[in-house]
C-alpha positions in Angstrom: 24.4 21.6 18.4 22.8 23.8 20.8 22.5 26.8 18.7 21.7 25.3 16.2 18.8 23.9 17.6 17.9 27.0 19.5 17.7 28.5 16.3 15.6 25.6 14.6 12.9 25.8 17.4 12.5 29.6 16.9 10.1 29.3 13.6 7.6 26.8 12.3 9.1 24.0 10.4 7.7 23.9 6.5 5.7 21.0 5.5 4.1 20.6 1.9 2.7 18.3 -0.4 5.1 17.6 -3.1 8.6 16.0 -2.6 10.7 13.2 -4.0 7.8 11.0 -2.2 4.2 12.7 -2.2 2.8 11.3 -5.1 3.2 7.3 -4.0 0.9 6.3 -1.8 -1.4 8.6 0.2 -1.8 8.4 4.4 -3.4 10.2 7.0 -1.7 13.2 8.7 1.1 12.2 7.0 4.5 14.7 7.0 6.9 14.8 3.8 10.0 13.3 4.8 11.6 16.3 3.2 10.6 18.4 6.4 11.9 15.3 9.1 14.8 14.8 7.0 15.8 18.5 8.6 15.5 18.0 11.7 17.0 14.6 12.0 20.4 15.9 10.2 20.3 18.6 13.1 19.6 16.5 16.0 21.8 14.0 15.1 25.1 13.0 13.4 25.7 10.8 10.5 25.6 6.9 11.5 23.2 7.2 14.3 19.7 6.3 14.9 16.3 7.3 15.1 13.3 6.1 16.9 9.4 6.5 15.6 7.0 5.5 17.9 4.3 5.7 16.2 5.7 5.6 12.7 2.4 5.9 10.3 3.3 6.3 6.7 7.2 5.6 7.7 8.0 9.0 6.5 10.7 9.2 9.5 12.7 6.1 7.9 12.4 7.6 4.5 13.1 10.8 6.4 16.5 9.2 7.6 17.3 7.7 4.5 17.0 11.4 2.6 19.6 12.6 5.7 22.5 11.0 2.5 21.5 12.5 -0.3 19.6 16.0 0.8 16.7 16.9 -2.2 16.6 21.1 -2.9 14.0 21.6 -0.9 15.9 20.2 2.2 18.5 22.6 1.7 16.3 25.5 1.5 14.5 24.4 4.2 17.8 24.9 6.1 18.6 27.4 4.9 15.1 29.6 5.9 15.3 27.6 9.1 18.9 29.3 9.6 20.3 25.9 10.6 23.3 24.0 9.6 22.5 20.2 9.5 24.9 17.5 9.3 23.9 16.0 5.8 24.8 11.9 5.9 23.7 8.3 6.6 21.3 7.6 9.3 19.7 4.4 10.0 15.8 4.1 12.1 13.9 2.0 14.1 10.7 2.5 13.2 7.0 1.0 15.4 3.5 0.3 14.1 0.3 -1.6 14.5 -0.5 -0.6 11.6 -0.8 -3.6 9.1 -0.8 -1.6 5.9 1.5 1.1 7.2 4.2 -1.3 8.3 3.9 -3.1 4.5 4.2 0.6 3.1 7.0 1.5 4.8 9.2 -1.9 4.6 8.2 -1.3 1.0 9.4 2.2 0.4 12.5 2.0 2.3 13.4 -0.9 0.8 12.5 -1.0 -2.6 13.3 -2.9 -6.2 15.1 -1.6 -8.8 13.4 0.8 -10.3 14.2 -0.5 -13.5 12.9 -4.0 -12.9 9.9 -2.4 -10.6 9.1 0.0 -14.3 9.1 -3.2 -16.3 7.4 -5.8 -13.5 4.3 -3.3 -13.6 4.2 -2.2 -16.8 3.4 -6.0 -18.0 1.4 -6.4 -14.8 -1.3 -4.1 -16.2 -0.6 -4.9 -19.5 -1.7 -8.2 -18.8 -5.0 -7.6 -17.1 -5.8 -5.1 -19.3 -5.4 -8.0 -22.4 -8.0 -9.9 -20.0 -11.0 -7.5 -18.5 -10.2 -4.1 -20.3 -13.1 -4.5 -22.3 -15.1 -3.9 -19.3 -14.0 -0.3 -19.7 -15.1 0.0 -23.2 -18.3 2.2 -24.4 -19.6 4.0 -27.6 -18.8 7.7 -27.5 -20.5 10.7 -28.6 -20.5 9.8 -31.7 -21.1 6.2 -32.0 -17.7 4.9 -32.2 -16.1 2.7 -29.6 -13.8 4.3 -27.4 -12.5 4.3 -23.7 -13.9 5.1 -20.6 -11.7 7.4 -18.3 -14.2 7.5 -15.5 -18.0 7.8 -14.7 -19.6 9.7 -12.4 -22.1 8.0 -10.5 -25.2 10.0 -8.7 -27.4 9.0 -5.4 -31.2 8.3 -6.3 -33.8 10.1 -4.2 -37.9 10.2 -4.0 -39.3 13.5 -4.3 -42.3 13.8 -1.3 -44.3 15.9 -3.5 -44.5 13.9 -6.4 -43.4 10.2 -5.2 -41.7 10.0 -8.5 -37.6 9.6 -8.6 -34.9 11.5 -9.4 -30.9 11.5 -9.3 -28.9 13.4 -7.4 -27.4 14.8 -10.3 -30.6 16.3 -12.2 -32.0 18.0 -8.8 -29.0 19.1 -6.8 -26.6 20.0 -9.6 -26.7 23.3 -12.2 -24.6 24.1 -14.7 -23.2 27.6 -15.7 -21.7 27.9 -13.4 -21.3 24.7 -12.3 -22.5 24.7 -8.9 -23.1 21.4 -5.9 -25.7 22.2 -3.5 -28.0 20.4 -0.9 -31.1 21.5 -2.3 -32.6 21.8 -5.9 -35.7 21.2 -7.8 -37.4 18.0 -8.1 -37.3 17.6 -12.4 -40.6 16.2 -12.1 -42.9 18.4 -10.4 -40.8 21.2 -9.7 -40.8 21.0 -6.0 -38.3 22.5 -3.7 -36.3 19.4 -2.4 -33.1 18.6 -0.4 -31.0 15.6 1.0 -32.7 16.0 4.3 -36.4 15.9 3.5 -36.6 13.3 0.7 -35.4 9.7 1.2 -32.8 8.3 -0.4 -33.9 5.3 -3.1 -33.3 2.0 -1.5 -33.0 -1.1 -3.9 -32.7 -5.0 -3.0 -30.3 -6.9 -4.9 -28.9 -10.7 -4.2 -25.1 -10.6 -3.6 -23.5 -13.6 -5.3 -20.3 -13.4 -3.1 -22.2 -13.5 0.0 -25.0 -15.8 -1.3 -28.2 -13.8 -0.1 -30.5 -10.3 -0.8 -29.1 -6.9 0.4 -30.4 -3.6 0.4 -28.3 -0.5 -0.4 -28.3 2.6 -1.8 -29.4 3.1 -5.0 -26.8 4.3 -7.4 -26.9 4.8 -11.6 -24.3 6.1 -13.8 -25.5 9.6 -15.0 -22.0 11.0 -16.9 -19.4 9.3 -18.9 -15.8 10.4 -19.6 -14.3 8.7 -22.2 -11.5 8.6 -24.9 -11.5 7.4 -28.4 -8.3 7.8 -31.0 -6.9 10.2 -28.7 -9.8 12.2 -28.4 -11.5 12.6 -25.0 -15.1 13.2 -24.7 -18.0 13.3 -22.3 -21.6 12.6 -22.5 -24.7 11.5 -20.7 -24.9 8.3 -19.6 -27.8 6.0 -22.1 -29.7 3.0 -21.6 -26.4 1.3 -23.6 -24.8 2.2 -20.5 -27.1 1.0 -17.8 -27.6 -2.9 -19.6 -23.5 -2.7 -19.5 -23.5 -2.1 -16.3 -26.4 -4.6 -15.7 -24.4 -7.7 -17.6 -21.3 -7.0 -15.9 -23.2 -7.3 -12.2 -24.1 -10.7 -13.9 -20.6 -11.6 -14.3 -19.1 -13.9 -11.7 -17.0 -13.3 -9.2 -13.2 -15.8 -9.3 -14.2 -19.1 -7.6 -12.1 -18.4 -4.6 -13.0 -15.0 -3.9 -13.9 -14.4 -0.2 -16.1 -12.2 1.1 -14.3 -10.0 3.4 -16.5 -8.1 6.4 -15.9 -4.4 7.0 -15.2 -3.7 10.6 -17.1 -0.8 11.8 -16.4 1.8 14.3 -16.8 5.7 14.6 -17.0 6.2 10.5 -20.0 4.5 9.6 -23.0 6.2 8.8 -26.9 4.8 8.8 -27.6 6.8 5.4 -24.8 6.4 2.7 -23.3 3.4 4.1 -26.6 1.1 3.8 -25.8 -1.9 2.3 -22.0 -1.7 2.9 -20.7 -4.7 5.3 -18.3 -6.4 3.1 -15.3 -5.1 1.2 -16.2 -5.4 -2.3 -19.2 -3.1 -1.7 -17.1 -0.5 -1.4 -16.5 -1.2 -5.5 -18.5 -1.2 -9.0 -18.8 -4.6 -9.7 -16.3 -3.9 -12.7 -13.5 -2.0 -10.3 -13.6 -4.7 -7.6 -13.0 -7.3 -10.4 -10.4 -5.4 -12.1 -8.7 -4.8 -8.7 -8.8 -8.5 -8.1 -7.2 -9.7 -11.0 -4.3 -7.2 -10.7 -3.4 -8.1 -6.9 -4.4 -12.1 -8.2 -1.3 -11.8 -11.2 1.1 -9.6 -8.7 1.5 -12.9 -6.8 3.0 -14.3 -9.6 6.3 -12.2 -9.7 8.9 -12.8 -7.1 9.8 -11.6 -4.1 11.1 -8.8 -4.6 8.8 -6.9 -6.9 5.4 -8.7 -5.9 5.3 -5.9 -2.7 6.2 -3.0 -4.8 3.6 -4.1 -7.3 0.9 -4.4 -4.6 1.7 -1.7 -3.0 1.3 0.1 -6.3 -2.4 -1.2 -6.4 -3.2 0.1 -2.7 -1.9 3.1 -3.2 -4.4 3.4 -6.1 -7.2 1.1 -4.3 -8.7 3.3 -1.6 -8.4 6.8 -2.4 -9.1 6.1 -6.3 -11.1 2.9 -7.0 -13.4 2.7 -4.8 -17.0 4.3 -4.0 -15.3 7.3 -1.9 -13.7 8.5 -5.1 -15.7 12.0 -5.7 -15.9 14.9 -7.8 -15.9 18.9 -6.5 -17.4 22.4 -8.3 -14.5 24.5 -8.2 -15.2 28.3 -8.4 -15.4 29.8 -12.4 -14.8 25.8 -13.0 -16.5 24.7 -16.6 -16.6 20.8 -15.7 -16.2 18.6 -12.6 -13.0 18.2 -11.1 -11.7 14.2 -10.1 -10.3 14.1 -6.6 -9.9 10.9 -4.8 -11.5 9.6 -1.2 -11.3 11.8 1.9 -8.7 11.0 4.1 -9.5 9.8 7.6 -12.9 8.9 6.7 -14.9 6.4 4.8 -17.7 9.0 3.2 -18.9 7.9 0.3 -20.5 11.2 -1.7 -23.9 11.5 -3.6 -21.9 11.8 -6.9 -19.2 9.3 -6.5 -17.0 8.1 -9.1 -15.8 5.1 -11.2 -12.3 5.8 -12.7 -10.6 3.4 -15.4 -7.9 1.7 -12.7 -5.2 1.4 -16.0 -4.5 4.3 -16.8 -4.8 5.6 -13.4 -1.7 2.9 -12.1 0.0 3.7 -15.5 0.3 7.2 -14.3 1.7 5.8 -10.7 4.1 4.0 -12.0 6.3 7.0 -12.7 6.6 8.6 -8.9 7.1 5.2 -7.5 10.0 5.0 -10.2 11.2 7.7 -9.3 11.3 7.2 -5.0 12.7 3.6 -5.5 15.2 5.0 -7.8 16.7 7.6 -4.9 16.4 5.0 -2.4 18.3 2.6 -4.3 21.2 5.1 -3.6 21.1 5.3 0.1 23.0 3.2 2.6 20.8 3.9 5.7 19.4 0.8 7.4 15.4 1.2 8.4 14.0 -1.6 10.9 10.5 -1.8 10.7 8.3 -3.7 13.7 5.0 -4.3 13.6 4.0 -4.0 17.4 3.0 -1.7 19.6 5.6 0.9 20.4 5.0 0.4 24.5 7.1 -2.8 24.6 9.9 -1.7 22.5 12.8 -4.3 21.4 15.9 -1.9 21.6 18.3 -1.8 24.9 18.6 0.9 27.5 20.3 4.5 26.4 21.2 3.4 22.6 19.1 5.7 20.8 20.1 9.0 19.5 16.7 10.8 18.7 13.0 10.6 18.6 10.9 11.6 16.2 7.2 10.7 16.2 3.5 11.7 15.4 1.2 9.9 17.9 -2.6 9.3 17.1 -4.4 12.7 17.6 -7.3 11.2 20.1 -10.2 11.0 18.3 -8.9 12.8 15.3 -8.9 9.4 12.9 -9.5 6.0 13.3 -6.2 4.8 11.5 -7.3 0.8 11.9 -10.7 1.3 10.6 -10.3 3.8 7.4 -6.8 0.9 6.8 -8.8 -1.6 6.3 -9.9 -0.8 3.1 -6.5 -2.1 1.9 -5.8 -4.3 4.7 -8.6 -6.6 4.0 -6.7 -7.1 0.4 -3.4 -8.2 2.5 -5.5 -10.8 4.6 -4.2 -9.0 7.9 -6.2 -5.7 9.8 -4.6 -4.3 12.1 -5.6 -5.2 15.7 -7.1 -2.6 17.4 -6.4 -3.7 21.0 -3.1 -2.3 21.1 -4.2 1.1 18.8 -3.7 4.5 21.5 -6.7 6.6 20.1 -10.0 7.8 22.0 -12.9 5.4 20.7 -16.7 5.3 22.5 -16.6 1.4 20.3 -13.2 0.3 21.1 -14.3 1.3 25.1 -11.2 4.0 25.1 -11.7 7.4 26.4 -9.1 9.9 27.6 -7.7 8.4 30.4 -7.0 4.8 28.5 -5.7 7.2 25.7 -3.6 8.8 28.0 -2.0 6.1 29.3 -1.1 3.8 26.2 0.7 6.9 24.7 2.6 7.2 28.0 3.6 4.0 27.9 4.9 4.1 24.8 6.7 7.5 25.9 8.1 5.8 28.7 9.8 2.9 26.6 11.3 5.9 24.6 12.6 7.3 27.4 14.2 4.0 28.8 16.1 3.2 25.2 16.9 7.2 24.9 20.6 8.5 25.1 21.0 10.5 28.6 21.5 13.5 26.2 18.7 12.4 23.6 15.5 14.4 22.6 12.3 13.5 21.3 10.2 15.7 18.6 6.8 15.1 18.9 4.2 16.0 16.7 0.7 16.6 17.8 -2.8 18.1 16.4 -6.1 18.4 18.0 -8.7 21.2 18.4 -10.1 19.9 22.1 -8.6 20.6 25.4 -8.9 17.4 26.6 -7.3 15.5 24.1 -4.3 18.1 24.9 -4.4 17.7 28.7 -4.8 13.8 27.7 -1.1 14.1 25.9 0.1 16.7 28.9 -0.5 13.9 31.2 1.3 10.9 29.5 4.5 13.3 28.9 4.8 13.9 32.9 3.7 10.7 34.0 6.3 9.0 31.4 8.9 11.1 32.9 9.7 13.9 30.3 9.8 17.6 29.9 8.2 19.5 27.6 11.9 21.8 26.4 10.3 24.1 23.8 7.6 24.1 21.1 7.0 24.8 17.8 4.6 24.3 14.9 4.9 22.3 11.8 3.2 25.0 8.5 1.5 22.7 6.0 1.1 24.1 2.6 -2.1 22.8 2.4 -4.7 21.5 5.7 -6.2 18.0 5.2 -9.8 17.7 4.7 -11.1 17.6 8.3 -8.7 20.6 9.3 -9.8 22.5 7.2 -14.4 21.4 7.5 -14.0 20.4 11.1 -15.7 23.1 13.6 -13.5 24.8 15.9 -10.6 23.5 13.5 -6.5 24.1 14.0 -4.0 25.0 11.3 -0.9 23.5 11.7 0.4 20.9 14.1 2.7 21.2 17.3 6.1 20.2 17.3 7.0 19.6 20.8 10.2 19.0 21.9 10.8 16.9 25.0 13.5 15.7 26.8 14.5 13.3 30.1 13.3 15.1 33.1 16.2 14.0 35.1 18.4 15.6 32.8 16.5 18.5 31.4 19.6 21.2 32.4 21.7 19.4 29.9 19.3 19.1 27.1 17.5 22.4 27.1 18.1 25.0 24.8 16.8 28.3 26.0 17.3 29.5 29.1 15.2 32.3 31.7 17.3 35.1 29.7 16.7 33.9 26.4 13.3 31.9 26.1 11.9 30.7 23.0 8.6 31.7 21.9 6.6 31.2 19.2 4.5 34.6 18.6 0.5 34.6 19.1 0.1 35.4 15.2 -3.1 37.1 13.7 -4.5 33.9 12.3 -7.2 32.7 15.5 -7.0 29.4 13.9 -2.8 29.4 14.5 -3.4 30.9 17.7 -4.6 28.1 19.2 -1.6 26.0 18.7 0.3 28.9 20.0 -1.8 29.4 23.2 -1.2 25.2 23.6 2.2 25.1 23.3 2.6 28.2 25.7 0.4 26.2 28.5 3.0 22.9 27.5 6.1 24.9 27.7 4.8 26.4 31.1 3.4 23.5 32.5 0.1 25.0 32.7 -3.2 23.2 32.4 -4.9 23.3 28.4 -8.4 24.9 29.5 -10.2 26.1 26.2 -11.0 24.1 23.4 -10.2 25.7 19.9 -13.6 27.1 19.6 -13.4 28.6 22.9 -9.9 30.2 21.9 -11.2 31.6 18.8 -14.3 33.3 20.7 -11.7 34.9 22.7 -9.4 35.8 20.0 -12.1 37.7 18.3 -13.1 39.3 21.0 -10.0 40.7 22.3 -7.7 40.2 19.7 -5.5 37.5 21.3 -5.8 34.5 23.1 -5.1 35.5 27.1 
């Protein structure tokens, strides 16, 4: 095993946006289970138990199960890394405070039969479509009745020059080539306009669910995409579409529908979140009614399939059924490209999209069925515990290996993001134990470090003396890295070596954030008092990740060097990049 581990940490672990589980459900900072499985099968023997302190999407549990039946991608990763994993079933114990994360993990690691799920899902969608499918009817570009595939809505602005309203789509979108800009031209007076110097139009409407009038940003449909007898079409929204929206807005909510308040924290923005105080404000009325109907009818199914149906609904809900769904204009594209909500935020764009939920859910049945069929053939046991990992239930020295991916400081407020799904479960995450840096929760870097340390100390207690822990981490801020380093030291753990996770595609925040970092660090930890027994390198043969030409990856190399050598992380990513640019390397 020692030689295997030495080889394993000499190069980056590949991670990718594909695989058995990729198209099932989204979760912030999700890692492919296939990649984790290679680490588990290299660090442990079949039948042993792996622990995850911050299980999130449940990828570690799925990875433990996958060790029994390695896929071609797992075999390829192992071959690329030059390691010889011991394939066979493993068990896993997963802790997380997230209501949605643990719900999804329980379903995925202990699913119903694939055939039963498919039959039930198709019936659920069909039954609600019969009841409410008419809400997606619209006349096509030839005057025939068709089915809406999706509608692009637009924010409305008021021109400061002429005082007239215009849609963001009219003023800021141009065709041939297709572009979406933050500045444009008023269609009425021709004045140059930007989203910064022109007020967004607001409207006051009666909210029947709250029993009062609310003021919110005005949005109207601008483009309708549909299908008629197998022919796809697109047309500009017209008066009939606006009348249809008015009719749907007048529909009554089911009698016992409860308004679910949003608990805002770091993600609230006074502009595009104006008027969004409750869950139903994140939806068009049409899509809220349809999600609610699906949710109610799913409750009629037996327990073994009911939760799988609910996960199917939630897998589409936050990412594709709300106003956070959006379009982008890609280079040389002749039309808008549909995409889901941005991961890790609650962003509502100026061109939100209303998708046909029935069509979307129908497409998601197949990837879930494929994943369930795979797990149906696995024998490894996964225990999912919905509580903080600073109070582990396991006895001392009973865990062979830990693979964990803790919250990255202030990177993503998971509980705030996940409430869009958790409010449907009627059980939101208790944020008291959320280990993040959060001004709204009065948690600074020191508090965060202490909370991470408490969980790591518990991991040390339950780890066998020769047990190791792989910790995945990402940040562009020196104080966050230092908080982690302090947590590791105070927990009585020692950095044995490091490498990094090479992602095939970065998250949205990693792409756009100033001073962003490519790739997460993978940090191998062992018990301090047993360091010599756990070490996989020597002074004569140190394990280093060479500094690359890419400054974004070079920051990860710099941080890893500091962690391995007990040095203080002094530089933020932005500062490190400046040094790299000036000198060609971080020194």
